[in-house]
Kinemage of the C-alpha trace (Angstrom):
@kinemage 1
@onewidth
@group {chain A} dominant
@subgroup {mainchain}
@vectorlist {calphas} color= white
{ca met a 1} P 31.100 3.056 50.887
{ca tyr a 2} L 30.289 2.497 47.222
{ca ala a 3} L 29.512 -0.474 45.006
{ca lys a 4} L 33.074 -0.614 43.634
{ca asp a 5} L 34.361 -1.049 47.213
{ca leu a 6} L 32.144 -4.098 47.782
{ca ile a 7} L 33.017 -6.142 44.683
{ca ile a 8} L 34.121 -9.703 45.418
{ca asp a 9} L 36.238 -11.978 43.232
{ca glu a 10} L 35.077 -15.336 44.552
{ca ile a 11} L 32.103 -15.715 42.188
{ca pro a 12} L 32.946 -15.505 38.458
{ca pro a 13} L 30.465 -14.507 35.738
{ca leu a 14} L 29.179 -16.950 33.139
{ca lys a 15} L 30.333 -16.699 29.532
{ca ile a 16} L 28.092 -17.305 26.536
{ca ser a 17} L 30.254 -20.353 25.773
{ca asp a 18} L 29.295 -21.936 29.124
{ca thr a 19} L 26.458 -24.453 29.246
{ca gly a 20} L 23.299 -24.396 31.304
{ca glu a 21} L 24.593 -27.429 33.171
{ca lys a 22} L 27.752 -25.555 34.154
{ca ala a 23} L 25.686 -22.587 35.279
{ca leu a 24} L 23.594 -24.803 37.557
{ca gln a 25} L 26.741 -26.416 38.912
{ca trp a 26} L 28.228 -23.011 39.754
{ca met a 27} L 25.036 -21.824 41.414
{ca asp a 28} L 25.095 -24.895 43.623
{ca glu a 29} L 28.808 -24.479 44.338
{ca tyr a 30} L 28.582 -20.792 45.282
{ca gly a 31} L 25.193 -20.983 46.990
{ca val a 32} L 23.442 -18.418 44.767
{ca thr a 33} L 20.291 -18.441 42.632
{ca asn a 34} L 21.437 -15.949 39.996
{ca leu a 35} L 24.597 -15.386 37.962
{ca pro a 36} L 25.604 -12.701 35.459
{ca ile a 37} L 26.357 -13.590 31.833
{ca val a 38} L 29.043 -11.623 30.002
{ca arg a 39} L 30.471 -11.445 26.507
{ca gly a 40} L 33.968 -10.127 27.006
{ca leu a 41} L 33.433 -7.049 29.165
{ca glu a 42} L 29.833 -6.622 28.014
{ca tyr a 43} L 27.246 -7.411 30.666
{ca leu a 44} L 24.354 -9.245 28.979
{ca gly a 45} L 22.060 -9.932 31.908
{ca leu a 46} L 21.309 -11.985 34.984
{ca ile a 47} L 20.155 -15.570 34.628
{ca ser a 48} L 18.234 -17.341 37.370
{ca glu a 49} L 18.185 -20.915 38.554
{ca ala a 50} L 14.530 -21.115 37.472
{ca asp a 51} L 15.502 -20.069 33.929
{ca leu a 52} L 18.116 -22.809 33.781
{ca leu a 53} L 15.793 -25.488 35.106
{ca asp a 54} L 13.276 -24.584 32.384
{ca met a 55} L 15.825 -25.072 29.587
{ca glu a 56} L 15.050 -27.838 27.115
{ca his a 57} L 18.722 -28.419 26.373
{ca pro a 58} L 20.857 -27.412 29.386
{ca glu a 59} L 23.820 -29.208 27.843
{ca lys a 60} L 24.022 -26.553 25.110
{ca gln a 61} L 25.984 -23.307 25.344
{ca leu a 62} L 24.142 -20.327 26.779
{ca gly a 63} L 24.869 -18.336 23.623
{ca arg a 64} L 22.837 -20.864 21.631
{ca gln a 65} L 19.853 -20.782 23.957
{ca arg a 66} L 16.811 -18.561 23.675
{ca leu a 67} L 17.185 -16.567 26.866
{ca ser a 68} L 14.946 -13.961 28.431
{ca leu a 69} L 17.337 -12.159 30.758
{ca met a 70} L 16.628 -9.395 33.211
{ca arg a 71} L 19.390 -6.803 33.367
{ca pro a 72} L 19.637 -5.275 36.831
{ca tyr a 73} L 22.941 -3.689 37.798
{ca ala a 74} L 24.621 -1.221 40.101
{ca lys a 75} L 27.071 1.426 38.965
{ca glu a 76} L 30.500 1.557 40.570
{ca gly a 77} L 29.799 4.938 42.162
{ca gln a 78} L 26.444 4.061 43.728
{ca his a 79} L 26.233 4.221 47.514
{ca tyr a 80} L 25.757 0.887 49.226
{ca tyr a 81} L 22.301 1.992 50.454
{ca glu a 82} L 21.249 2.261 46.798
{ca val a 83} L 22.736 -1.179 46.119
{ca leu a 84} L 20.732 -2.552 49.050
{ca thr a 85} L 17.603 -1.002 47.568
{ca ile a 86} L 18.118 -2.836 44.277
{ca leu a 87} L 18.823 -6.153 46.003
{ca ser a 88} L 15.832 -5.799 48.316
{ca thr a 89} L 13.378 -4.641 45.634
{ca leu a 90} L 14.279 -7.433 43.206
{ca lys a 91} L 14.800 -10.069 45.930
{ca leu a 92} L 18.315 -10.846 44.691
{ca ser a 93} L 21.277 -12.274 46.566
{ca leu a 94} L 23.782 -10.578 44.254
{ca ile a 95} L 23.954 -7.702 41.786
{ca pro a 96} L 26.384 -7.136 38.875
{ca val a 97} L 28.403 -3.908 38.887
{ca ile a 98} L 29.261 -1.893 35.773
{ca asn a 99} L 31.628 1.038 35.217
{ca glu a 100} L 30.990 4.359 33.481
{ca lys a 101} L 31.550 2.665 30.102
{ca glu a 102} L 28.862 0.115 31.098
{ca gln a 103} L 31.462 -2.643 31.220
{ca tyr a 104} L 31.109 -5.494 33.705
{ca thr a 105} L 33.498 -5.104 36.657
{ca gly a 106} L 32.239 -7.689 39.161
{ca ile a 107} L 29.435 -8.517 41.558
{ca val a 108} L 28.287 -7.453 44.993
{ca thr a 109} L 26.491 -9.967 47.213
{ca leu a 110} L 23.955 -9.222 49.927
{ca ala a 111} L 25.958 -11.356 52.358
{ca his a 112} L 29.096 -9.277 51.748
{ca ile a 113} L 27.198 -6.016 52.300
{ca met a 114} L 25.846 -7.355 55.595
{ca asp a 115} L 29.358 -8.366 56.691
{ca asn a 116} L 30.648 -4.873 55.922
{ca phe a 117} L 27.662 -3.254 57.619
{ca ala a 118} L 28.266 -5.270 60.782
{ca gly a 119} L 31.954 -4.350 60.720
{ca met a 120} L 31.471 -0.592 60.502
{ca ala a 121} L 32.827 1.493 63.353
{ca phe a 122} L 29.405 2.490 64.688
{ca met a 123} L 28.444 -1.190 64.933
{ca arg a 124} L 31.684 -2.246 66.665
{ca glu a 125} L 31.818 0.611 69.157
{ca lys a 126} L 30.329 -0.067 72.555
{ca gly a 127} L 27.095 1.649 73.385
{ca gly a 128} L 23.373 1.084 73.417
{ca leu a 129} L 20.350 0.942 71.135
{ca ile a 130} L 17.183 2.950 71.709
{ca val a 131} L 14.024 2.465 69.650
{ca leu a 132} L 11.548 5.344 69.761
{ca glu a 133} L 7.993 5.229 68.408
{ca met a 134} L 6.215 8.408 67.306
{ca asn a 135} L 3.845 9.971 64.831
{ca glu a 136} L 5.518 11.250 61.690
{ca lys a 137} L 4.598 14.865 62.486
{ca asp a 138} L 6.369 14.583 65.856
{ca tyr a 139} L 9.742 13.579 64.418
{ca gln a 140} L 12.366 16.254 65.124
{ca leu a 141} L 15.964 15.153 64.636
{ca ser a 142} L 17.324 18.272 66.343
{ca gln a 143} L 15.347 17.564 69.516
{ca ile a 144} L 16.274 13.855 69.566
{ca ala a 145} L 19.956 14.688 69.120
{ca gly a 146} L 19.693 17.415 71.753
{ca ile a 147} L 18.297 14.980 74.321
{ca val a 148} L 21.125 12.500 73.741
{ca glu a 149} L 23.824 15.192 73.796
{ca ser a 150} L 22.397 16.848 76.933
{ca asn a 151} L 23.201 13.567 78.706
{ca asp a 152} L 26.834 13.516 77.480
{ca gly a 153} L 26.024 11.091 74.685
{ca lys a 154} L 26.528 11.067 70.945
{ca ile a 155} L 24.426 9.465 68.213
{ca leu a 156} L 26.611 7.012 66.277
{ca ser a 157} L 23.878 6.065 63.816
{ca leu a 158} L 20.178 6.656 63.265
{ca tyr a 159} L 17.612 5.248 60.878
{ca ile a 160} L 13.869 5.454 60.506
{ca ser a 161} L 11.476 2.662 59.623
{ca ser a 162} L 7.726 2.345 59.353
{ca pro a 163} L 6.268 -0.962 60.578
{ca pro a 164} L 3.727 -2.615 58.241
{ca asp a 165} L 0.115 -1.491 58.752
{ca ser a 166} L 1.191 1.352 61.037
{ca ser a 167} L 1.011 5.123 60.719
{ca lys a 168} L 3.844 5.553 63.207
{ca leu a 169} L 7.601 5.781 62.760
{ca glu a 170} L 10.262 3.790 64.556
{ca val a 171} L 13.475 5.731 65.116
{ca thr a 172} L 16.413 3.491 66.024
{ca leu a 173} L 19.421 5.177 67.636
{ca lys a 174} L 22.865 3.743 68.317
{ca val a 175} L 24.454 5.894 71.031
{ca asn a 176} L 27.931 5.746 72.539
{ca arg a 177} L 26.751 5.219 76.124
{ca glu a 178} L 26.175 1.851 77.741
{ca asp a 179} L 24.255 3.314 80.686
{ca leu a 180} L 21.099 4.555 78.988
{ca ser a 181} L 19.089 5.409 82.111
{ca ala a 182} L 19.592 9.196 82.005
{ca ile a 183} L 18.855 9.389 78.282
{ca leu a 184} L 15.735 7.241 78.648
{ca gln a 185} L 14.478 9.359 81.540
{ca thr a 186} L 14.899 12.525 79.466
{ca phe a 187} L 13.033 10.987 76.519
{ca ala a 188} L 10.217 10.089 78.930
{ca arg a 189} L 10.191 13.644 80.286
{ca tyr a 190} L 9.695 14.923 76.727
{ca asn a 191} L 6.825 12.416 76.264
{ca tyr a 192} L 8.656 10.183 73.799
{ca thr a 193} L 7.554 6.558 73.645
{ca val a 194} L 10.557 4.269 74.113
{ca lys a 195} L 9.582 1.044 72.416
{ca ala a 196} L 12.784 -0.809 73.299
{ca ser a 197} L 16.328 -0.286 74.518
{ca phe a 198} L 19.349 -2.550 74.512
{ca his a 199} L 22.584 -2.314 76.447
{ca his a 200} L 25.636 -3.366 74.396
{ca ser a 201} L 26.019 -6.570 76.416
{ca his a 202} L 22.388 -7.470 75.704
{ca phe a 203} L 22.819 -7.494 71.908
{ca ser a 204} L 22.252 -10.842 70.275
{ca asp a 205} L 22.380 -12.139 66.722
{ca asn a 206} L 18.585 -11.853 66.605
{ca asp a 207} L 18.681 -8.222 67.758
{ca ile a 208} L 21.130 -7.323 65.006
{ca lys a 209} L 19.150 -9.300 62.407
{ca asn a 210} L 15.885 -7.641 63.453
{ca arg a 211} L 17.452 -4.183 63.244
{ca phe a 212} L 18.907 -5.021 59.822
{ca asp a 213} L 15.545 -6.369 58.626
{ca ser a 214} L 13.907 -3.118 59.737
{ca leu a 215} L 16.500 -1.165 57.763
{ca met a 216} L 15.838 -3.294 54.685
{ca asn a 217} L 12.065 -2.784 55.048
{ca tyr a 218} L 12.587 0.972 55.289
{ca ile a 219} L 14.883 1.049 52.261
{ca asn a 220} L 12.322 -0.957 50.266
{ca met a 221} L 9.419 1.444 51.001
């Protein structure tokens, strides 16, 4: 999935003819703290709520204000992991998208990416989660996959994170089996440390949020 596939139409960009007051009103209405400013199809930059609150004359048009805009963006063809990296690094709730001609084509919000992530097939399919902890030198994808497959399972997704202040890796697996006992026993036999495991019926909103937060921390490393 790419940035162009995640563009939403619900939040419009600001024009240079709009006022600071209108910008603040839109931020409140759409529940965001940043909005893009465009001139025609030209993307000028991203203005923040803090910038607007510091304006001496918010009633004036943005084009007549002295603005110091940051200009983050994602290109239409960037993978959504790269878009997540930008959002996470800059602590943004949305990111403007530009095409190959560097023209503004829309925005992608963090909330929309999370909705799409949760709706992906590997998230919807029944199964279980296994979290392994290991030293970096001990990570072998082929062996991990072999253990799962030797117990008639398949890995639906896998990602690696590194907890803060730790030299170890956490490897989170989503597998297509709800009964994890045989897989867990085999991991134990190969001296893997199983930090946690979750049956599909045990998943909660907090479990999903914690797994997503770990992904975001890994992406932001």
